[in-house]
Each structure stands twice: as structure tokens, then as C-alpha cells.
Phi, psi and omega in degrees: 000315179298319179297319180297317180295321180296316178296318180299316179297317181296319179296321179295316179295321181297327182281342183281141170293144178293136176295139177274116177286188177296145176296144175294135179245116176296325179295320178295316178299320178297319181290323172304315181296319180300317179297322178294315181298326179295343176288338182101190178301134192234048178284158184304127179093351179280156177303320180293329177297316178295321178295324178297314178302315180297321179295313180301313182296319180297319179292317183294332180292347177283345189246168190264059177235166177270119183267131179237125175258110185260086182276140177204169180254115177280124179269101189247167175299342178263010182103182180289135178230129177292128180229162183212115165280140178244127186233135169238130184246125173259110189296152174228172186262346191277341188087353176258167184212158176233136179243132171244126190228164174182164182259157180240352177279162176241160177297139179282098181211149177296132174061025179261114184266341175056050179298313180272315185269087182119318180284313187295322180294317180292322177297320178297316181295320178296319179291325174299320178300317178295317184288329184274343186296141176089356179280147165274125189249143166283308180254145172294148174240124174257127169254121188240120174263103182281139170262158170066034175289322185283151174293143176281323178241282178227142185296118172219178179297335181253346176247071179173163170052039184299313183292317182288324177296319179296313185288324178301315178294318180297314181291333174296318183287325184267001175092356182296324181303322182292345180267348188281123170285326182195154169232125181243115179263135178245138183204128176059046183252018178260356183307131177307319180265070189293127182208085185282127183285164172266092187292121196284340178272349183295152179300126187292323181298313182288322177296322177296320177299318179295314181294322178293319178297315178300317179297316180298328180271001180084019183249015187304325183296337181277348184242030186243027180292172181294155172291128185206142177267126182231127171277119183208187188292354175281338189298313179302331179281321174304318182297337180258014172091008179281144174283088187245146178224160178239120173259108184217138173261096182258045177221072194248090185086163179300123181055038179060038186295337182266347187283128180053042175223165176297354179279354179280081187234170188299331182293349179272354185254163176215148176298328180298318180296317176300319181297316180301308183295317180297316179298319180295315180298317179299319180287323178296320176302315180297317182290324176295324179294333179282349183278000000 
């Protein structure tokens, strides 16, 4: 009897049009990012980092998702550091899931505010949470705020990607990885001069879907960057067989002049860039649900 009711409910949900949540607002995502940057440098273990976590959690509690605080100890060259992935899950009926991810920590450097590198991804995720709330979903959507993306000392396989390495392993053990249709990581996508590279290790099927969606929406020029290999939070999931991609603008100022420098500030970002990425992500989620 329970099985019959479950099937009946799934068929009913499948036949329903998905509710349209609030439209994604690039201006709202930009303002979320501005509030984060005002906290100051937000490297793991800093006072501003703790305030950032509290801010993310406070915002997510406004929306109708399941909040998961994934606390763990990052084993770094500087010793153990308490870290926290923050996840909000919007349930779906199909048993499948889509993950949109990005990091919220900043590089440990003097006077580094990380408006684009760390700020823009977290701002995008918070605005996605607002836009997705209240929808009836076929597939669950996980929004994941990764901690510890940046190296504590120097970038190596073990001094980087702490949050994504931890969660990939955790989700492998609890079965979540097997439910994922795709994982899309966003990083440094608030740049006024938006130019998202074609990250060469990313899953080709999902990247093609994203590029086609961007083209259909009239945004193709923003997704036509050079082919380039980038180590980012999608990599631990790729290694475990997930269809993962990285959306990153790794062309930030002349010769990367703004990257990991005090020049990574709010004046380098634009609401339009957030809008482009947000609109594409919302449509890609819809198209993935149709698969």
C-alpha cells in the first residue's frame, strides 16, 4: 500500500508544472557579496570567517530548504583548523539530485578582501537559495558553500580544496554521489568583464548543456573563454565519477592583476555578470530535471 501511494505521489508530481520561484536577481547577488566583503578578510579561522558562516546560516534560515552544517577538521601545514561546509537542500521527488557549489573562504593574505574570489560564489549561492525557495522539484537541489578551498600555505594536493575533498568522500560513503545528475561549481564569476573559460577537465556533456543554454539565452559570448585546465572544487567529485564542471572566469584583470591581490574589490564586479550566471544556472537546473 505504501509503495502504491509513493508511486501515485511521484506520478502526480511528475505531471505538475514546476512552480516558478522568484527570478534570480543579479543585483541581490551583488549586494550579498558586498555584505560579505564588508566583514573583511575571511580566511579559515579568522573572526570574519566565523561572522561569514553566521551570515550565510542566517540568510538560509529565511528559505524553505534543509540546512546541513558539515563540520570537520582540516589537516593543514599550519595544524588542524576547524572548517565547515554549509549545505542547503531543496527536496525533490525523483530520488535524483543536482548540486551547485562554490567556496566562501578567502586566501590568507594581508588586505585581501576577495570580492570575486570567494565573495562572488557565495553571493551567487545565497541568491540561488532565495530564487529556488518554494518550488516543487522533480530533483533535489543541493547548494553547497565549501570551506577551505584556498591553500593555507602553498597550493598542493593536500593543502587545498579541504571542503570539497571532505564532502566528496562523505557523499561517496552515504550514497549521495550516486544520486547526482551533475555538480556545477562556480568560482570568480562576478567579474565585470565576464569571460568564463572552457575548463578542460570538466564533464563535456554538462559543459555542453551549459554552453547551449547560455547561447539560447543570448549569453554565449560570456562562456567562450579559452580552453584551460583549472584545479578547483569540482575535481574531487570528478575523481569519484560525478559529472562535474567548473564555471570560472580565470581572466581577472590584465595578466590576472586582481587575483589574490588587494585589488580584488567590489568595484571590479557587476550585477550584470551575476545576472548572466544566475539566469543560466536556473535554466540549466530546469533542463537537467527534464533529463
